[in-house]
C-alpha positions in Angstrom: 77.8 105.5 93.6 80.9 107.7 94.0 83.4 106.5 96.4 85.3 109.7 98.0 89.1 110.1 97.3 89.6 109.6 101.2 88.6 106.1 101.0 90.9 105.4 98.0 93.7 107.0 100.1 92.7 104.9 102.8 93.2 101.7 100.5 96.4 103.2 99.5 97.7 103.4 103.1 96.4 99.9 104.2 98.3 98.4 101.4 101.5 100.3 101.9 101.5 98.8 105.3 100.1 95.3 104.5 103.4 95.4 101.8 105.6 96.5 104.4 104.7 93.8 107.0 104.0 91.1 104.2 106.1 87.9 105.1 105.4 85.1 102.4 106.2 82.3 105.0 103.4 83.6 107.2 100.7 81.7 105.2 102.2 78.7 105.9 103.1 79.2 109.5 99.8 80.8 110.7 96.2 80.2 109.3 95.1 83.6 110.6 97.6 85.8 108.5 97.8 85.3 104.7 97.7 87.4 101.7 93.9 86.8 101.2 93.4 88.3 104.5 95.7 91.4 103.7 94.1 91.9 100.4 90.2 92.1 102.2 91.5 94.1 104.7 93.0 96.9 102.4 89.9 96.8 100.3 87.6 97.5 103.0 87.3 101.3 102.4 85.9 100.7 99.1 83.8 97.8 99.6 80.8 99.8 97.6 82.7 100.1 94.4 81.6 98.0 91.5 82.5 93.8 91.3 84.4 94.4 88.4 86.5 97.1 89.8 86.6 95.0 93.1 88.4 92.4 91.3 90.8 94.7 89.2 92.0 96.3 92.5 92.1 92.6 94.2 94.8 91.8 91.6 96.7 95.1 91.9 96.6 95.1 95.8 97.8 91.2 96.0 100.5 92.4 93.5 101.6 95.5 95.1 101.8 93.5 99.1 104.0 91.0 97.4 106.2 93.1 95.0 105.7 96.8 95.8 108.4 98.0 93.4 107.0 96.2 90.8 103.5 96.8 90.5 102.7 100.4 92.6 102.5 102.3 89.6 99.9 99.7 88.2 97.9 100.4 91.3 98.1 104.3 91.4 97.2 104.5 87.8 93.8 102.0 88.7 93.2 104.5 91.8 93.4 107.6 89.7 91.2 105.8 87.2 88.3 104.9 89.6 88.4 107.9 92.2 86.3 111.1 91.5 88.2 113.9 90.0 88.8 116.7 92.2 86.6 119.8 91.7 87.8 122.5 89.5 
């Protein structure tokens, strides 16, 4: 199943937003908000992707949320790999 580029763009936008508001102590202070919930929120637009790709994205998104500078290129490379190629 091919997932449209727009859905991958949504994943990237959600990840950027989650990283912007990431606060490590919130998982301790509030059971409703935690990194796992943020990752699931970010992955919603690409929920139909294969399980092995979902796991790869889950790891990459989690890394970007907690340390965007160190891991954003890893997530971008993975999205480029998984997203459909634009028509020629």
